C-alpha positions as CSV (number, residue, x, y, z in Angstrom):
1,X,143.4,40.8,88.5
2,X,141.2,39.0,91.0
3,X,138.0,40.8,92.2
4,X,137.0,39.8,95.7
5,X,134.4,40.8,98.2
6,X,135.5,41.7,101.7
7,X,134.9,38.3,103.3
8,X,137.3,37.8,106.2
9,X,138.8,34.7,104.6
10,X,140.1,36.9,101.7
11,X,142.2,38.8,104.2
12,X,143.3,35.8,106.3
13,X,146.9,35.4,107.4
14,X,147.0,32.0,105.9
15,X,146.9,33.4,102.3
16,X,149.4,36.2,102.9
17,X,152.5,34.1,101.9
18,X,150.8,33.1,98.7
19,X,150.0,36.7,97.9
20,X,153.5,37.8,98.7
21,X,154.9,35.1,96.3
22,X,152.6,36.3,93.5
23,X,152.6,40.0,94.0
24,X,154.0,40.7,90.6
25,X,151.5,38.6,88.7
26,X,148.4,38.9,90.8
27,X,146.5,42.0,91.7
28,X,143.6,41.9,94.2
29,X,140.8,44.4,93.8
30,X,138.4,44.4,96.8
31,X,134.8,45.5,96.3
32,X,133.5,48.1,98.7
33,X,132.0,46.8,101.9
34,X,128.2,46.0,101.7
35,X,128.0,46.2,97.9
36,X,126.0,43.1,96.9
37,X,124.9,44.8,93.7
38,X,128.5,44.7,92.5
39,X,128.8,41.0,93.3
40,X,126.6,38.9,90.9
41,X,127.0,35.7,92.9
42,X,124.9,37.4,95.7
43,X,122.0,37.7,93.2
44,X,122.4,34.1,92.2
45,X,122.2,33.0,95.9
46,X,119.1,35.0,96.4
47,X,117.5,33.7,93.3
48,X,118.3,30.1,94.3
49,X,117.0,30.6,97.8
50,X,113.7,32.1,96.7
51,X,113.2,29.4,94.0
52,X,114.4,26.3,95.9
53,X,114.7,26.8,99.6
54,X,112.1,29.3,100.9
55,X,109.2,27.6,102.7
56,X,110.3,24.1,101.7
57,X,111.2,21.3,104.1
58,X,113.7,18.8,102.6
59,X,113.8,15.3,104.1
60,X,117.5,14.9,103.3
61,X,120.6,16.6,102.2
62,X,120.4,14.5,99.0
63,X,117.0,16.1,98.3
64,X,118.4,19.6,98.7
65,X,121.3,18.8,96.4
66,X,118.8,17.4,93.8
67,X,116.7,20.6,94.0
68,X,119.7,22.8,93.6
69,X,121.0,20.8,90.7
70,X,117.6,21.0,89.0
71,X,117.5,24.8,89.5
72,X,121.0,25.2,88.0
73,X,120.2,23.0,85.1
74,X,117.0,24.9,84.4
75,X,118.5,28.4,84.5
76,X,121.5,27.2,82.4
77,X,119.2,26.4,79.5
78,X,118.5,30.1,79.0
79,X,121.7,32.2,79.5
80,X,119.9,35.5,78.6
81,X,117.7,35.0,81.6
82,X,120.8,34.8,83.8
83,X,122.3,37.9,82.2
84,X,119.1,39.8,82.5
85,X,118.6,38.9,86.1
86,X,122.2,39.2,87.4
87,X,124.2,41.5,85.3
88,X,124.2,45.3,85.4
89,X,123.9,46.8,82.0
90,X,125.6,50.1,81.4
């Protein structure tokens, strides 16, 4: 099973032949439209933006990449912080 948001690319005609060929082994489950709380990557993007990009001018793409790499390395050191911030606990 593959869980997807409703981005247009996930419904593109280009992938339909692949899906038809794998219909028996692959099930697509689409999240409801406008449901960022069900898609943890949205929380990561928001966290990254607020920590790295907001109100910052980068002189080069290389500087942006370095800042993003540092952010990811930093949060990766404490997986529980990631879980607490991004995962819904039931």
